[in-house]
Residue, then its C-alpha position, 0 to 999 in steps of 0.5 A: m400275309d395275316v397272322q393268325k393263331p396257330g392251328r387256323m392258318n390255311s395252307a396258302e397261308t402256311r406255303e406262304t410263311g414256309e416260303i418266307v421262312a425258307r428265304a429268311r434261313a438262306g439269309d435274304a434279309e427282306a424275308w426276315g423283315d417280312l417274318y418280323r413285321e408279321y409276327a412281332p406285334a403279336i409277340f409283343r402282346f403275348c409277352r406283355r400279357s406274361l411279363p410285369t412291365r411294358e418295357d420288359a416286353e419290348d425287351a423280351t420281344m426284341e431278344i425272342f427274335m434275335k434268338v429265332r434269328d440264330k435258331l431258325n435252321q432248328y425250326d421243323a418247317s413240317r410244323p406251323f411257324s407260328a406255333w414254334l415262335y410262341r414256344v420260343a417266346a413262352n420259353h423266353c418269358w418263362d426264362m426271364l421270370r425264373r431269372r428275375k426270381i433268382r435275382q430278387d431271392k439273392e438281393t432278399d437273402d441278406l435281409e434277415t441279417v441286416p442290423l438294425e441301426h439308427p443314428d439317434p437314440s430313441q425309444l424305439d432304440q431303447l426298446i430294441e436294446q432292452r430285448t434280445g435279438e430274437e424277439v425283435r426279429k420275430a416281431l419285425d418278421k410279423l410286420v415285413r414279409r420278405a416277398f414284399v420287400g423284394v417287391v418294393l425294391l423292384r418298383a423302386r428300381h423300375e421308378l429310378r429308371h424312369a426318373l432317370e430316363g425322363t431327366s436325360v430326355m428333358a436334358a437333351g430338349g425333349a419332352r415325355 
């Protein structure tokens, strides 16, 4: 069974997919495996275009298929399975991006109230002490945009994850 774009499947392919879905609904693990093997590559490509990193797309693909497995009884067999699957995938990707933005906003909300500290007095510290807090904040707002800081934090976390994964692989004797 070749996966095609929604609306381009002929009636035999639609019938075959419908039969596989019906078997998967009945608990047939082999049918579920068939669905996964046929559709997972296309769903991964969809997620990869929708999400910022390959790791996000891999995670999303697995989560989407777990969600589909749990909600397979909600699928309306009178409609194309691939259209329903892509709708589930699109909603999942949107949810991931929305949660990430909310989390990123929460992480950067307190940046406006973080005190400026430096262990050694320097000319910069003296200049800051001479100015009011409001003047310093206005000057920093011109230099540091909130969204930029969030992106930097996200990239730093991503690089840290890769560094730690690389360390654990190397410690186990593997190579990356």
